N, CA, C and O atoms as a CHARMM CRD file, in Angstrom:
* protein
*
  352
    1    1 UNK  N     15.44300   0.29500   0.86400 PROA 1      0.00000
    2    1 UNK  CA    14.47100  -0.68900   0.43600 PROA 1      0.00000
    3    1 UNK  C     13.10000  -0.02500   0.45000 PROA 1      0.00000
    4    1 UNK  O     12.72100   0.60800   1.43500 PROA 1      0.00000
    5    2 UNK  N     12.36700  -0.17000  -0.62900 PROA 2      0.00000
    6    2 UNK  CA    11.03300   0.40900  -0.71000 PROA 2      0.00000
    7    2 UNK  C     10.00400  -0.70600  -0.74000 PROA 2      0.00000
    8    2 UNK  O     10.29500  -1.83600  -1.13400 PROA 2      0.00000
    9    3 UNK  N      8.81300  -0.37200  -0.32200 PROA 3      0.00000
   10    3 UNK  CA     7.72900  -1.34400  -0.35000 PROA 3      0.00000
   11    3 UNK  C      6.96900  -1.32000   0.95200 PROA 3      0.00000
   12    3 UNK  O      7.38900  -0.68300   1.91800 PROA 3      0.00000
   13    4 UNK  N      5.87600  -1.99800   0.97600 PROA 4      0.00000
   14    4 UNK  CA     5.06100  -2.11100   2.17900 PROA 4      0.00000
   15    4 UNK  C      5.35300  -3.46900   2.80500 PROA 4      0.00000
   16    4 UNK  O      5.38900  -4.48300   2.10800 PROA 4      0.00000
   17    5 UNK  N      5.55400  -3.48600   4.07800 PROA 5      0.00000
   18    5 UNK  CA     5.88800  -4.72100   4.77400 PROA 5      0.00000
   19    5 UNK  C      5.05600  -4.83100   6.03800 PROA 5      0.00000
   20    5 UNK  O      4.73400  -3.82100   6.66500 PROA 5      0.00000
   21    6 UNK  N      4.71300  -6.03300   6.40800 PROA 6      0.00000
   22    6 UNK  CA     4.00300  -6.29800   7.65500 PROA 6      0.00000
   23    6 UNK  C      4.92500  -7.12700   8.53300 PROA 6      0.00000
   24    6 UNK  O      5.78500  -7.85300   8.03200 PROA 6      0.00000
   25    7 UNK  N      4.74600  -7.01900   9.83100 PROA 7      0.00000
   26    7 UNK  CA     5.59500  -7.74400  10.75600 PROA 7      0.00000
   27    7 UNK  C      4.76200  -8.32700  11.88800 PROA 7      0.00000
   28    7 UNK  O      3.72100  -7.77800  12.25000 PROA 7      0.00000
   29    8 UNK  N      5.21900  -9.42700  12.43600 PROA 8      0.00000
   30    8 UNK  CA     4.52900 -10.05400  13.56500 PROA 8      0.00000
   31    8 UNK  C      4.93500  -9.41300  14.89000 PROA 8      0.00000
   32    8 UNK  O      4.23300  -9.56600  15.88900 PROA 8      0.00000
   33    9 UNK  N      6.06000  -8.69600  14.91100 PROA 9      0.00000
   34    9 UNK  CA     6.55200  -8.07500  16.14100 PROA 9      0.00000
   35    9 UNK  C      7.07700  -6.68200  15.80000 PROA 9      0.00000
   36    9 UNK  O      8.25900  -6.50600  15.50700 PROA 9      0.00000
   37   10 UNK  N      6.18400  -5.70100  15.84300 PROA 10     0.00000
   38   10 UNK  CA     6.54900  -4.34300  15.44500 PROA 10     0.00000
   39   10 UNK  C      7.68300  -3.76600  16.27900 PROA 10     0.00000
   40   10 UNK  O      8.59100  -3.13900  15.73300 PROA 10     0.00000
   41   11 UNK  N      7.64600  -3.96500  17.59100 PROA 11     0.00000
   42   11 UNK  CA     8.67700  -3.38100  18.45100 PROA 11     0.00000
   43   11 UNK  C     10.06100  -3.94000  18.14000 PROA 11     0.00000
   44   11 UNK  O     11.03000  -3.18500  18.06700 PROA 11     0.00000
   45   12 UNK  N     10.16200  -5.25200  17.95600 PROA 12     0.00000
   46   12 UNK  CA    11.45400  -5.86800  17.64000 PROA 12     0.00000
   47   12 UNK  C     11.93900  -5.41400  16.27200 PROA 12     0.00000
   48   12 UNK  O     13.12600  -5.15100  16.08400 PROA 12     0.00000
   49   13 UNK  N     11.02300  -5.32200  15.32100 PROA 13     0.00000
   50   13 UNK  CA    11.39700  -4.88800  13.97600 PROA 13     0.00000
   51   13 UNK  C     11.91400  -3.45700  14.00500 PROA 13     0.00000
   52   13 UNK  O     12.94300  -3.15200  13.40200 PROA 13     0.00000
   53   14 UNK  N     11.19600  -2.57200  14.71100 PROA 14     0.00000
   54   14 UNK  CA    11.63900  -1.17900  14.80900 PROA 14     0.00000
   55   14 UNK  C     13.00700  -1.08800  15.47400 PROA 14     0.00000
   56   14 UNK  O     13.84400  -0.28900  15.05400 PROA 14     0.00000
   57   15 UNK  N     13.24600  -1.89800  16.50600 PROA 15     0.00000
   58   15 UNK  CA    14.53400  -1.87600  17.20400 PROA 15     0.00000
   59   15 UNK  C     15.67000  -2.25100  16.24500 PROA 15     0.00000
   60   15 UNK  O     16.71300  -1.59700  16.23000 PROA 15     0.00000
   61   16 UNK  N     15.46700  -3.29500  15.45500 PROA 16     0.00000
   62   16 UNK  CA    16.50400  -3.72400  14.50200 PROA 16     0.00000
   63   16 UNK  C     16.73300  -2.64700  13.44200 PROA 16     0.00000
   64   16 UNK  O     17.87800  -2.32900  13.12200 PROA 16     0.00000
   65   17 UNK  N     15.65600  -2.08600  12.89700 PROA 17     0.00000
   66   17 UNK  CA    15.79700  -1.04300  11.88800 PROA 17     0.00000
   67   17 UNK  C     16.50700   0.18100  12.45700 PROA 17     0.00000
   68   17 UNK  O     17.39500   0.74200  11.81600 PROA 17     0.00000
   69   18 UNK  N     16.11600   0.59400  13.66200 PROA 18     0.00000
   70   18 UNK  CA    16.74300   1.75200  14.30200 PROA 18     0.00000
   71   18 UNK  C     18.22500   1.50000  14.57800 PROA 18     0.00000
   72   18 UNK  O     19.06500   2.35600  14.30000 PROA 18     0.00000
   73   19 UNK  N     18.54600   0.32700  15.12500 PROA 19     0.00000
   74   19 UNK  CA    19.93600  -0.00800  15.45100 PROA 19     0.00000
   75   19 UNK  C     20.82900   0.00200  14.22000 PROA 19     0.00000
   76   19 UNK  O     22.02100   0.29100  14.32100 PROA 19     0.00000
   77   20 UNK  N     20.26800  -0.31000  13.06600 PROA 20     0.00000
   78   20 UNK  CA    21.05800  -0.38800  11.84200 PROA 20     0.00000
   79   20 UNK  C     20.91200   0.85000  10.95500 PROA 20     0.00000
   80   20 UNK  O     21.40000   0.86600   9.82500 PROA 20     0.00000
   81   21 UNK  N     20.24900   1.87200  11.46000 PROA 21     0.00000
   82   21 UNK  CA    20.17100   3.15000  10.76900 PROA 21     0.00000
   83   21 UNK  C     19.25500   3.20400   9.56700 PROA 21     0.00000
   84   21 UNK  O     19.43100   4.05800   8.69800 PROA 21     0.00000
   85   22 UNK  N     18.27600   2.30700   9.49700 PROA 22     0.00000
   86   22 UNK  CA    17.34100   2.31600   8.37100 PROA 22     0.00000
   87   22 UNK  C     16.27600   3.38600   8.56300 PROA 22     0.00000
   88   22 UNK  O     15.85800   3.66800   9.68600 PROA 22     0.00000
   89   23 UNK  N     15.84700   3.97200   7.46400 PROA 23     0.00000
   90   23 UNK  CA    14.70900   4.88200   7.46300 PROA 23     0.00000
   91   23 UNK  C     13.46600   4.07400   7.13400 PROA 23     0.00000
   92   23 UNK  O     13.51300   3.18400   6.28300 PROA 23     0.00000
   93   24 UNK  N     12.37200   4.36700   7.78600 PROA 24     0.00000
   94   24 UNK  CA    11.12900   3.65300   7.51500 PROA 24     0.00000
   95   24 UNK  C      9.94900   4.53600   7.86300 PROA 24     0.00000
   96   24 UNK  O     10.07100   5.51900   8.59500 PROA 24     0.00000
   97   25 UNK  N      8.80700   4.16100   7.32000 PROA 25     0.00000
   98   25 UNK  CA     7.56400   4.86400   7.58600 PROA 25     0.00000
   99   25 UNK  C      6.58200   3.84700   8.14100 PROA 25     0.00000
  100   25 UNK  O      6.37000   2.78900   7.54800 PROA 25     0.00000
  101   26 UNK  N      5.99400   4.16500   9.26100 PROA 26     0.00000
  102   26 UNK  CA     4.96300   3.29400   9.81900 PROA 26     0.00000
  103   26 UNK  C      3.60600   3.74500   9.29200 PROA 26     0.00000
  104   26 UNK  O      3.35100   4.94000   9.14400 PROA 26     0.00000
  105   27 UNK  N      2.74800   2.78600   9.01500 PROA 27     0.00000
  106   27 UNK  CA     1.42100   3.14200   8.55200 PROA 27     0.00000
  107   27 UNK  C      0.51200   1.94100   8.49700 PROA 27     0.00000
  108   27 UNK  O      0.94900   0.79100   8.55600 PROA 27     0.00000
  109   28 UNK  N     -0.74300   2.23700   8.38400 PROA 28     0.00000
  110   28 UNK  CA    -1.76900   1.20500   8.29600 PROA 28     0.00000
  111   28 UNK  C     -1.84100   0.67900   6.85900 PROA 28     0.00000
  112   28 UNK  O     -1.74000   1.45100   5.90600 PROA 28     0.00000
  113   29 UNK  N     -2.01300  -0.61900   6.71000 PROA 29     0.00000
  114   29 UNK  CA    -2.19100  -1.22000   5.38500 PROA 29     0.00000
  115   29 UNK  C     -3.66900  -1.20900   5.01500 PROA 29     0.00000
  116   29 UNK  O     -4.53000  -1.55500   5.82400 PROA 29     0.00000
  117   30 UNK  N     -3.94400  -0.80800   3.78600 PROA 30     0.00000
  118   30 UNK  CA    -5.30400  -0.81400   3.26700 PROA 30     0.00000
  119   30 UNK  C     -5.32400  -1.75300   2.06300 PROA 30     0.00000
  120   30 UNK  O     -4.54500  -1.58300   1.12500 PROA 30     0.00000
  121   31 UNK  N     -6.20600  -2.73300   2.08900 PROA 31     0.00000
  122   31 UNK  CA    -6.30100  -3.68900   0.99400 PROA 31     0.00000
  123   31 UNK  C     -7.07200  -3.09600  -0.17600 PROA 31     0.00000
  124   31 UNK  O     -8.04600  -2.36600   0.00700 PROA 31     0.00000
  125   32 UNK  N     -6.61600  -3.42500  -1.38000 PROA 32     0.00000
  126   32 UNK  CA    -7.28300  -2.94200  -2.58700 PROA 32     0.00000
  127   32 UNK  C     -7.21800  -4.00000  -3.66600 PROA 32     0.00000
  128   32 UNK  O     -6.21100  -4.69100  -3.82200 PROA 32     0.00000
  129   33 UNK  N     -8.31300  -4.11900  -4.41400 PROA 33     0.00000
  130   33 UNK  CA    -8.33600  -4.96600  -5.60200 PROA 33     0.00000
  131   33 UNK  C     -8.10900  -4.06800  -6.80900 PROA 33     0.00000
  132   33 UNK  O     -8.70500  -2.99800  -6.92700 PROA 33     0.00000
  133   34 UNK  N     -7.24300  -4.51900  -7.69900 PROA 34     0.00000
  134   34 UNK  CA    -6.87200  -3.75000  -8.87900 PROA 34     0.00000
  135   34 UNK  C     -7.17000  -4.59200 -10.11300 PROA 34     0.00000
  136   34 UNK  O     -6.94800  -5.80200 -10.10800 PROA 34     0.00000
  137   35 UNK  N     -7.67600  -3.95400 -11.17700 PROA 35     0.00000
  138   35 UNK  CA    -7.86800  -4.67400 -12.44000 PROA 35     0.00000
  139   35 UNK  C     -6.54600  -5.27500 -12.86500 PROA 35     0.00000
  140   35 UNK  O     -5.54800  -4.56100 -12.97200 PROA 35     0.00000
  141   36 UNK  N     -6.52000  -6.58100 -13.10900 PROA 36     0.00000
  142   36 UNK  CA    -5.29300  -7.26300 -13.51900 PROA 36     0.00000
  143   36 UNK  C     -5.17600  -7.22700 -15.03800 PROA 36     0.00000
  144   36 UNK  O     -5.29100  -8.24100 -15.72600 PROA 36     0.00000
  145   37 UNK  N     -4.94300  -6.01500 -15.52700 PROA 37     0.00000
  146   37 UNK  CA    -4.74800  -5.79600 -16.95600 PROA 37     0.00000
  147   37 UNK  C     -3.95200  -4.50800 -17.11400 PROA 37     0.00000
  148   37 UNK  O     -3.86900  -3.71500 -16.17700 PROA 37     0.00000
  149   38 UNK  N     -3.37100  -4.29200 -18.27800 PROA 38     0.00000
  150   38 UNK  CA    -2.56600  -3.08800 -18.46500 PROA 38     0.00000
  151   38 UNK  C     -3.33500  -1.82000 -18.08700 PROA 38     0.00000
  152   38 UNK  O     -4.46500  -1.61300 -18.52700 PROA 38     0.00000
  153   39 UNK  N     -2.71300  -0.98900 -17.27700 PROA 39     0.00000
  154   39 UNK  CA    -3.31100   0.27600 -16.85800 PROA 39     0.00000
  155   39 UNK  C     -4.09900   0.21100 -15.57500 PROA 39     0.00000
  156   39 UNK  O     -4.50300   1.25300 -15.05800 PROA 39     0.00000
  157   40 UNK  N     -4.33800  -0.98600 -15.03400 PROA 40     0.00000
  158   40 UNK  CA    -5.12900  -1.10900 -13.80900 PROA 40     0.00000
  159   40 UNK  C     -4.50200  -0.36400 -12.63200 PROA 40     0.00000
  160   40 UNK  O     -5.18000   0.39900 -11.94400 PROA 40     0.00000
  161   41 UNK  N     -3.21800  -0.58600 -12.40400 PROA 41     0.00000
  162   41 UNK  CA    -2.52100   0.09000 -11.30600 PROA 41     0.00000
  163   41 UNK  C     -2.40800   1.58400 -11.58600 PROA 41     0.00000
  164   41 UNK  O     -2.51600   2.39700 -10.66800 PROA 41     0.00000
  165   42 UNK  N     -2.19100   1.95100 -12.84800 PROA 42     0.00000
  166   42 UNK  CA    -2.07800   3.36800 -13.21000 PROA 42     0.00000
  167   42 UNK  C     -3.36800   4.12000 -12.90800 PROA 42     0.00000
  168   42 UNK  O     -3.33400   5.24300 -12.40500 PROA 42     0.00000
  169   43 UNK  N     -4.51400   3.49800 -13.21800 PROA 43     0.00000
  170   43 UNK  CA    -5.80100   4.15500 -12.93200 PROA 43     0.00000
  171   43 UNK  C     -5.98700   4.36600 -11.42900 PROA 43     0.00000
  172   43 UNK  O     -6.45100   5.42200 -10.99700 PROA 43     0.00000
  173   44 UNK  N     -5.62600   3.36500 -10.64200 PROA 44     0.00000
  174   44 UNK  CA    -5.75700   3.49600  -9.19000 PROA 44     0.00000
  175   44 UNK  C     -4.80900   4.57200  -8.66000 PROA 44     0.00000
  176   44 UNK  O     -5.20200   5.39900  -7.83600 PROA 44     0.00000
  177   45 UNK  N     -3.56900   4.55900  -9.13100 PROA 45     0.00000
  178   45 UNK  CA    -2.59500   5.56200  -8.69900 PROA 45     0.00000
  179   45 UNK  C     -3.05200   6.96400  -9.09100 PROA 45     0.00000
  180   45 UNK  O     -2.87300   7.90600  -8.31900 PROA 45     0.00000
  181   46 UNK  N     -3.63400   7.11500 -10.26700 PROA 46     0.00000
  182   46 UNK  CA    -4.13200   8.42100 -10.71100 PROA 46     0.00000
  183   46 UNK  C     -5.26500   8.90100  -9.81300 PROA 46     0.00000
  184   46 UNK  O     -5.32700  10.08000  -9.46600 PROA 46     0.00000
  185   47 UNK  N     -6.16500   7.98700  -9.43200 PROA 47     0.00000
  186   47 UNK  CA    -7.27100   8.36100  -8.53300 PROA 47     0.00000
  187   47 UNK  C     -6.72900   8.84400  -7.19200 PROA 47     0.00000
  188   47 UNK  O     -7.22800   9.82300  -6.63700 PROA 47     0.00000
  189   48 UNK  N     -5.72100   8.17000  -6.67600 PROA 48     0.00000
  190   48 UNK  CA    -5.11900   8.59900  -5.41400 PROA 48     0.00000
  191   48 UNK  C     -4.42800   9.94700  -5.58000 PROA 48     0.00000
  192   48 UNK  O     -4.58400  10.83100  -4.73700 PROA 48     0.00000
  193   49 UNK  N     -3.67000  10.11200  -6.65300 PROA 49     0.00000
  194   49 UNK  CA    -2.97100  11.38000  -6.88700 PROA 49     0.00000
  195   49 UNK  C     -3.96200  12.52600  -7.02600 PROA 49     0.00000
  196   49 UNK  O     -3.74500  13.60800  -6.48000 PROA 49     0.00000
  197   50 UNK  N     -5.04900  12.29200  -7.75300 PROA 50     0.00000
  198   50 UNK  CA    -6.06100  13.34100  -7.92400 PROA 50     0.00000
  199   50 UNK  C     -6.68600  13.74700  -6.59500 PROA 50     0.00000
  200   50 UNK  O     -7.14500  14.88000  -6.44500 PROA 50     0.00000
  201   51 UNK  N     -6.70600  12.82600  -5.62500 PROA 51     0.00000
  202   51 UNK  CA    -7.24600  13.12100  -4.29000 PROA 51     0.00000
  203   51 UNK  C     -6.16500  13.68000  -3.35700 PROA 51     0.00000
  204   51 UNK  O     -6.44100  13.95800  -2.19000 PROA 51     0.00000
  205   52 UNK  N     -4.94300  13.84500  -3.86200 PROA 52     0.00000
  206   52 UNK  CA    -3.86400  14.41000  -3.04800 PROA 52     0.00000
  207   52 UNK  C     -3.21500  13.39200  -2.11700 PROA 52     0.00000
  208   52 UNK  O     -2.62600  13.76900  -1.10300 PROA 52     0.00000
  209   53 UNK  N     -3.31700  12.11200  -2.44900 PROA 53     0.00000
  210   53 UNK  CA    -2.77300  11.03700  -1.60400 PROA 53     0.00000
  211   53 UNK  C     -1.46000  10.53900  -2.20000 PROA 53     0.00000
  212   53 UNK  O     -1.37400  10.28200  -3.40100 PROA 53     0.00000
  213   54 UNK  N     -0.44400  10.40400  -1.36000 PROA 54     0.00000
  214   54 UNK  CA     0.84500   9.86200  -1.76100 PROA 54     0.00000
  215   54 UNK  C      0.94100   8.39500  -1.33100 PROA 54     0.00000
  216   54 UNK  O      0.61100   8.05800  -0.19400 PROA 54     0.00000
  217   55 UNK  N      1.38900   7.53400  -2.22900 PROA 55     0.00000
  218   55 UNK  CA     1.59600   6.11500  -1.91000 PROA 55     0.00000
  219   55 UNK  C      2.99900   5.95700  -1.34100 PROA 55     0.00000
  220   55 UNK  O      3.98400   6.24800  -2.01900 PROA 55     0.00000
  221   56 UNK  N      3.09200   5.49800  -0.09800 PROA 56     0.00000
  222   56 UNK  CA     4.39900   5.22500   0.50200 PROA 56     0.00000
  223   56 UNK  C      4.93600   3.87600   0.04900 PROA 56     0.00000
  224   56 UNK  O      6.14200   3.72200  -0.14500 PROA 56     0.00000
  225   57 UNK  N      4.05700   2.90300  -0.12000 PROA 57     0.00000
  226   57 UNK  CA     4.48200   1.58500  -0.56300 PROA 57     0.00000
  227   57 UNK  C      3.28200   0.69600  -0.79900 PROA 57     0.00000
  228   57 UNK  O      2.17000   0.99100  -0.36100 PROA 57     0.00000
  229   58 UNK  N      3.52900  -0.40800  -1.50700 PROA 58     0.00000
  230   58 UNK  CA     2.46800  -1.38400  -1.72800 PROA 58     0.00000
  231   58 UNK  C      3.09000  -2.77100  -1.80700 PROA 58     0.00000
  232   58 UNK  O      4.26200  -2.92800  -2.15000 PROA 58     0.00000
  233   59 UNK  N      2.29000  -3.75800  -1.48700 PROA 59     0.00000
  234   59 UNK  CA     2.73300  -5.14800  -1.46700 PROA 59     0.00000
  235   59 UNK  C      1.72500  -5.99000  -2.22900 PROA 59     0.00000
  236   59 UNK  O      0.53600  -5.98000  -1.90900 PROA 59     0.00000
  237   60 UNK  N      2.19400  -6.72200  -3.23700 PROA 60     0.00000
  238   60 UNK  CA     1.33700  -7.61600  -4.00700 PROA 60     0.00000
  239   60 UNK  C      0.98800  -8.82400  -3.14000 PROA 60     0.00000
  240   60 UNK  O      1.87400  -9.46600  -2.57600 PROA 60     0.00000
  241   61 UNK  N     -0.30400  -9.12900  -3.03800 PROA 61     0.00000
  242   61 UNK  CA    -0.75400 -10.24900  -2.20300 PROA 61     0.00000
  243   61 UNK  C     -1.22000 -11.44500  -3.01100 PROA 61     0.00000
  244   61 UNK  O     -1.11600 -12.57800  -2.54000 PROA 61     0.00000
  245   62 UNK  N     -1.72700 -11.22700  -4.20500 PROA 62     0.00000
  246   62 UNK  CA    -2.17100 -12.35800  -5.01100 PROA 62     0.00000
  247   62 UNK  C     -3.05900 -11.93600  -6.15500 PROA 62     0.00000
  248   62 UNK  O     -3.46600 -10.78000  -6.27200 PROA 62     0.00000
  249   63 UNK  N     -3.35000 -12.92000  -7.00300 PROA 63     0.00000
  250   63 UNK  CA    -4.15000 -12.67200  -8.19500 PROA 63     0.00000
  251   63 UNK  C     -5.28200 -13.69000  -8.21500 PROA 63     0.00000
  252   63 UNK  O     -5.05800 -14.88800  -8.04300 PROA 63     0.00000
  253   64 UNK  N     -6.49800 -13.20000  -8.42700 PROA 64     0.00000
  254   64 UNK  CA    -7.67200 -14.06000  -8.51400 PROA 64     0.00000
  255   64 UNK  C     -8.49700 -13.61600  -9.70600 PROA 64     0.00000
  256   64 UNK  O     -9.08300 -12.53300  -9.69900 PROA 64     0.00000
  257   65 UNK  N     -8.54100 -14.45900 -10.73200 PROA 65     0.00000
  258   65 UNK  CA    -9.30200 -14.10600 -11.92600 PROA 65     0.00000
  259   65 UNK  C     -8.73000 -12.87400 -12.58700 PROA 65     0.00000
  260   65 UNK  O     -7.54400 -12.82300 -12.91300 PROA 65     0.00000
  261   66 UNK  N     -9.57600 -11.88200 -12.78500 PROA 66     0.00000
  262   66 UNK  CA    -9.14200 -10.65300 -13.44500 PROA 66     0.00000
  263   66 UNK  C     -8.80000  -9.55100 -12.44900 PROA 66     0.00000
  264   66 UNK  O     -8.74900  -8.37900 -12.82200 PROA 66     0.00000
  265   67 UNK  N     -8.56400  -9.91300 -11.17900 PROA 67     0.00000
  266   67 UNK  CA    -8.25200  -8.93600 -10.12900 PROA 67     0.00000
  267   67 UNK  C     -6.94900  -9.32300  -9.43400 PROA 67     0.00000
  268   67 UNK  O     -6.64800 -10.50500  -9.27000 PROA 67     0.00000
  269   68 UNK  N     -6.19100  -8.32400  -9.03400 PROA 68     0.00000
  270   68 UNK  CA    -4.98800  -8.51300  -8.22700 PROA 68     0.00000
  271   68 UNK  C     -5.21800  -7.77200  -6.91500 PROA 68     0.00000
  272   68 UNK  O     -5.81900  -6.69800  -6.90300 PROA 68     0.00000
  273   69 UNK  N     -4.74400  -8.33900  -5.82000 PROA 69     0.00000
  274   69 UNK  CA    -4.93300  -7.71900  -4.51200 PROA 69     0.00000
  275   69 UNK  C     -3.59800  -7.20100  -3.99500 PROA 69     0.00000
  276   69 UNK  O     -2.57600  -7.88500  -4.05200 PROA 69     0.00000
  277   70 UNK  N     -3.63600  -5.96900  -3.48800 PROA 70     0.00000
  278   70 UNK  CA    -2.45800  -5.30800  -2.94100 PROA 70     0.00000
  279   70 UNK  C     -2.78400  -4.74000  -1.56300 PROA 70     0.00000
  280   70 UNK  O     -3.94000  -4.45000  -1.25500 PROA 70     0.00000
  281   71 UNK  N     -1.75400  -4.58700  -0.74600 PROA 71     0.00000
  282   71 UNK  CA    -1.85900  -3.81200   0.48900 PROA 71     0.00000
  283   71 UNK  C     -1.09800  -2.50700   0.25000 PROA 71     0.00000
  284   71 UNK  O      0.07000  -2.53000  -0.13900 PROA 71     0.00000
  285   72 UNK  N     -1.75100  -1.38800   0.47900 PROA 72     0.00000
  286   72 UNK  CA    -1.14400  -0.07300   0.27800 PROA 72     0.00000
  287   72 UNK  C     -0.92400   0.61700   1.61700 PROA 72     0.00000
  288   72 UNK  O     -1.71900   0.46800   2.54500 PROA 72     0.00000
  289   73 UNK  N      0.16600   1.37300   1.70400 PROA 73     0.00000
  290   73 UNK  CA     0.40000   2.28900   2.81400 PROA 73     0.00000
  291   73 UNK  C      0.50400   3.66900   2.18600 PROA 73     0.00000
  292   73 UNK  O      1.30000   3.89000   1.27300 PROA 73     0.00000
  293   74 UNK  N     -0.30100   4.58800   2.68100 PROA 74     0.00000
  294   74 UNK  CA    -0.40700   5.92700   2.09900 PROA 74     0.00000
  295   74 UNK  C     -0.28500   6.99200   3.18300 PROA 74     0.00000
  296   74 UNK  O     -0.33500   6.69200   4.37600 PROA 74     0.00000
  297   75 UNK  N     -0.12600   8.23700   2.74900 PROA 75     0.00000
  298   75 UNK  CA     0.01600   9.32000   3.72000 PROA 75     0.00000
  299   75 UNK  C     -1.31400   9.82700   4.27300 PROA 75     0.00000
  300   75 UNK  O     -1.33500  10.45500   5.33200 PROA 75     0.00000
  301   76 UNK  N     -2.42000   9.56900   3.58300 PROA 76     0.00000
  302   76 UNK  CA    -3.73100  10.05200   4.03200 PROA 76     0.00000
  303   76 UNK  C     -4.73800   8.90000   3.96300 PROA 76     0.00000
  304   76 UNK  O     -5.56700   8.85800   3.05300 PROA 76     0.00000
  305   77 UNK  N     -4.67100   7.96300   4.92400 PROA 77     0.00000
  306   77 UNK  CA    -5.52800   6.77900   4.84500 PROA 77     0.00000
  307   77 UNK  C     -7.02300   7.08500   4.83600 PROA 77     0.00000
  308   77 UNK  O     -7.79100   6.36200   4.20100 PROA 77     0.00000
  309   78 UNK  N     -7.45000   8.13600   5.52400 PROA 78     0.00000
  310   78 UNK  CA    -8.89000   8.44600   5.55600 PROA 78     0.00000
  311   78 UNK  C     -9.41700   8.86000   4.18000 PROA 78     0.00000
  312   78 UNK  O    -10.55900   8.56200   3.83100 PROA 78     0.00000
  313   79 UNK  N     -8.58700   9.54100   3.41500 PROA 79     0.00000
  314   79 UNK  CA    -8.98100   9.93900   2.06200 PROA 79     0.00000
  315   79 UNK  C     -8.82700   8.75800   1.10300 PROA 79     0.00000
  316   79 UNK  O     -9.65500   8.56700   0.21200 PROA 79     0.00000
  317   80 UNK  N     -7.77500   7.97100   1.28500 PROA 80     0.00000
  318   80 UNK  CA    -7.47200   6.87200   0.36200 PROA 80     0.00000
  319   80 UNK  C     -8.40200   5.67200   0.52600 PROA 80     0.00000
  320   80 UNK  O     -8.69400   4.98300  -0.45100 PROA 80     0.00000
  321   81 UNK  N     -8.86700   5.41600   1.74300 PROA 81     0.00000
  322   81 UNK  CA    -9.65800   4.19800   2.00100 PROA 81     0.00000
  323   81 UNK  C    -10.84100   4.03500   1.04600 PROA 81     0.00000
  324   81 UNK  O    -10.98400   2.96000   0.46400 PROA 81     0.00000
  325   82 UNK  N    -11.70000   5.04700   0.85300 PROA 82     0.00000
  326   82 UNK  CA   -12.82600   4.84100  -0.07500 PROA 82     0.00000
  327   82 UNK  C    -12.37900   4.59900  -1.51700 PROA 82     0.00000
  328   82 UNK  O    -13.05600   3.89000  -2.26100 PROA 82     0.00000
  329   83 UNK  N    -11.25800   5.17500  -1.91300 PROA 83     0.00000
  330   83 UNK  CA   -10.73800   4.95300  -3.26800 PROA 83     0.00000
  331   83 UNK  C    -10.19700   3.53800  -3.39700 PROA 83     0.00000
  332   83 UNK  O    -10.48200   2.84600  -4.37300 PROA 83     0.00000
  333   84 UNK  N     -9.41400   3.10800  -2.41000 PROA 84     0.00000
  334   84 UNK  CA    -8.79300   1.78800  -2.46500 PROA 84     0.00000
  335   84 UNK  C     -9.78000   0.65000  -2.26100 PROA 84     0.00000
  336   84 UNK  O     -9.59400  -0.43500  -2.81300 PROA 84     0.00000
  337   85 UNK  N    -10.81100   0.87800  -1.49000 PROA 85     0.00000
  338   85 UNK  CA   -11.76700  -0.19000  -1.19900 PROA 85     0.00000
  339   85 UNK  C    -12.91100  -0.24900  -2.20500 PROA 85     0.00000
  340   85 UNK  O    -13.78000  -1.11500  -2.10700 PROA 85     0.00000
  341   86 UNK  N    -12.91600   0.65300  -3.15600 PROA 86     0.00000
  342   86 UNK  CA   -13.94500   0.67100  -4.20500 PROA 86     0.00000
  343   86 UNK  C    -13.79200  -0.57300  -5.08700 PROA 86     0.00000
  344   86 UNK  O    -12.67300  -0.97100  -5.40900 PROA 86     0.00000
  345   87 UNK  N    -14.88000  -1.16500  -5.46400 PROA 87     0.00000
  346   87 UNK  CA   -14.88800  -2.37900  -6.29700 PROA 87     0.00000
  347   87 UNK  C    -15.43000  -2.04800  -7.67500 PROA 87     0.00000
  348   87 UNK  O    -16.53700  -2.46000  -8.02100 PROA 87     0.00000
  349   88 UNK  N    -14.66200  -1.30700  -8.46500 PROA 88     0.00000
  350   88 UNK  CA   -15.11500  -0.92700  -9.82100 PROA 88     0.00000
  351   88 UNK  C    -14.98500  -2.07500 -10.78000 PROA 88     0.00000
  352   88 UNK  O    -15.31800  -1.93600 -11.95700 PROA 88     0.00000
């Protein structure tokens, strides 16, 4: 299963995943607003790739007007944060 997920009880969730042999990546979620039009996600992904950042997963949170909000988990949060939090 791929994607970014949040949990109310990290220890219990990890125990269940470990007991059942699931692979997972732990990471901090960074919120980002994306243009809600064709190519919006592609432009953001390209900016991250150009900075050498890999996206581990993302979760769609909602749509407001011409913007969509996502939570991203990446391999280099310090590099990705200014890109993801930018309001272009």
